[in-house]
VEXVO-596495 format. One record per residue (C-alpha): x, y, z; residue number from 1. Coordinates in Angstrom, 1 decimal. Each point is the difference from the previous one (the first is absolute). Last residue first. Layout:
N
px,py,pz,k
X,Y,Z,NUM
...
//
This chain:
145
px,py,pz,k
95.2,67.8,31.8,145
-2.2,-1.4,2.8,144
3.1,-1.2,2.0,143
1.4,3.5,0.0,142
-3.2,1.5,1.4,141
-0.1,-2.6,2.8,140
3.7,0.7,0.9,139
-0.8,3.7,0.1,138
-3.1,-0.7,2.2,137
2.1,-2.2,2.3,136
2.7,2.7,0.4,135
-2.5,2.6,0.7,134
-1.7,-2.2,2.7,133
3.5,-0.7,1.5,132
0.8,3.7,0.1,131
-3.4,0.8,1.5,130
0.5,-2.7,2.7,129
3.5,1.3,0.8,128
-1.3,3.5,0.4,127
-2.8,-1.2,2.3,126
2.5,-2.1,2.0,125
2.2,3.0,0.3,124
-2.9,2.1,1.2,123
-1.0,-2.6,2.5,122
3.6,-0.2,1.3,121
0.2,3.8,0.3,120
-3.3,0.0,1.9,119
1.3,-2.6,2.4,118
3.2,2.0,0.5,117
-2.0,3.1,0.7,116
-2.0,-1.8,2.6,115
3.1,-1.5,1.6,114
1.7,3.4,0.0,113
-3.0,1.7,1.6,112
-0.1,-2.7,2.7,111
3.6,0.6,0.8,110
-0.5,3.8,0.0,109
-2.9,-0.4,2.4,108
2.1,-2.3,2.2,107
2.7,2.6,0.2,106
-2.5,2.7,1.0,105
-1.5,-2.4,2.7,104
3.5,-0.7,1.3,103
0.7,3.7,0.2,102
-3.2,0.6,2.0,101
0.9,-2.8,2.4,100
3.5,1.3,0.4,99
-1.4,3.5,0.8,98
-2.3,-1.6,2.6,97
3.0,-1.9,1.4,96
2.0,3.2,0.1,95
-2.7,1.7,2.1,94
-0.2,-3.1,2.3,93
3.8,0.1,0.3,92
0.0,3.7,1.0,91
-2.6,-0.8,2.7,90
2.2,-2.9,1.2,89
3.0,2.3,0.0,88
-1.7,2.5,2.1,87
-1.2,-2.7,2.4,86
3.6,-1.4,0.2,85
1.3,3.5,0.8,84
-2.5,0.5,2.8,83
0.9,-3.4,1.4,82
3.7,1.0,-0.1,81
-0.7,3.2,1.8,80
-1.9,-1.9,2.6,79
2.9,-2.4,0.5,78
2.4,3.0,0.4,77
-2.3,1.5,2.6,76
-0.2,-3.3,1.9,75
3.8,-0.5,-0.1,74
0.6,3.5,1.2,73
-2.6,-0.4,2.8,72
1.8,-3.3,1.1,71
3.3,1.8,0.0,70
-1.4,2.9,2.0,69
-1.3,-2.5,2.6,68
3.4,-1.7,0.2,67
1.8,3.3,0.3,66
-2.4,1.2,2.7,65
0.5,-3.2,1.9,64
3.8,0.3,-0.3,63
-0.1,3.6,1.1,62
-2.1,-1.0,3.1,61
2.8,-2.4,1.0,60
-0.8,-3.6,0.5,59
-0.2,-2.2,3.1,58
-2.7,-2.7,-0.2,57
1.0,-1.0,-3.5,56
-2.4,1.0,-2.8,55
-1.5,-2.9,-1.8,54
0.9,-0.5,-3.7,53
-3.3,-0.9,-1.6,52
-0.6,3.6,-1.1,51
3.3,0.3,-1.9,50
-0.6,-3.4,-1.6,49
-3.4,1.1,-1.3,48
1.5,3.2,-1.3,47
2.8,-1.9,-1.8,46
-2.6,-2.4,-1.5,45
-2.2,2.9,-1.2,44
3.1,1.7,-1.4,43
0.9,-3.1,-2.0,42
-3.6,-0.4,-1.2,41
-0.1,3.6,-1.2,40
3.3,-0.4,-1.8,39
-1.4,-3.1,-1.7,38
-3.1,1.9,-1.0,37
2.0,2.9,-1.3,36
1.9,-2.4,-2.3,35
-3.2,-1.7,-1.1,34
-1.6,3.4,-0.8,33
3.1,1.0,-2.0,32
-0.1,-3.2,-1.9,31
-3.7,0.5,-0.7,30
0.7,3.5,-1.3,29
2.7,-1.4,-2.3,28
-2.4,-2.7,-1.3,27
-2.7,2.6,-0.7,26
2.5,2.2,-1.9,25
1.2,-3.0,-2.0,24
-3.6,-0.9,-1.0,23
-0.6,3.6,-1.0,22
3.1,0.0,-2.2,21
-1.1,-3.3,-1.6,20
-3.4,1.5,-0.8,19
1.6,3.1,-1.4,18
2.3,-2.2,-2.2,17
-3.0,-2.1,-1.2,16
-2.0,3.2,-0.9,15
3.0,1.4,-1.9,14
0.3,-3.3,-1.9,13
-3.7,0.1,-0.9,12
0.3,3.6,-1.1,11
2.9,-1.0,-2.4,10
-2.0,-3.0,-1.3,9
-3.1,2.1,-0.8,8
0.2,-0.6,-3.7,7
0.2,-3.7,0.3,6
1.6,-1.3,-3.2,5
-1.2,-3.4,-1.3,4
2.2,-1.4,-2.7,3
-1.4,-0.4,-3.5,2
-0.9,-3.3,-1.6,1
//
């Protein structure tokens, strides 16, 4: 019996590697989002603590301005991080749709391989049946002589 050789094996491997690459990109984007989220939470806690600290009765105007500017700095930095997170989430959605497309392509090639393998097996069975029939007829002819 002959061995099955899938003629699209190279393409299938390329599709698999592209799918793995897309999965890796999605994972890296998610790691970056998680990192920014932790930084955002840290800034939010720092901002909350800064606001909770009550001002003493006697404080210089410069200290009050410094504290207010620091709170504004934390707020702006936090908003920039939120903006970066939103951009990364949009990029992640785009990569997920690409990954979905690549997964579909990979699955199509898997299905095609299964179909071709089944056809190959049927052809081999047909050839084997013809061979056995031929062998039986030759044996029958020999027995008659």
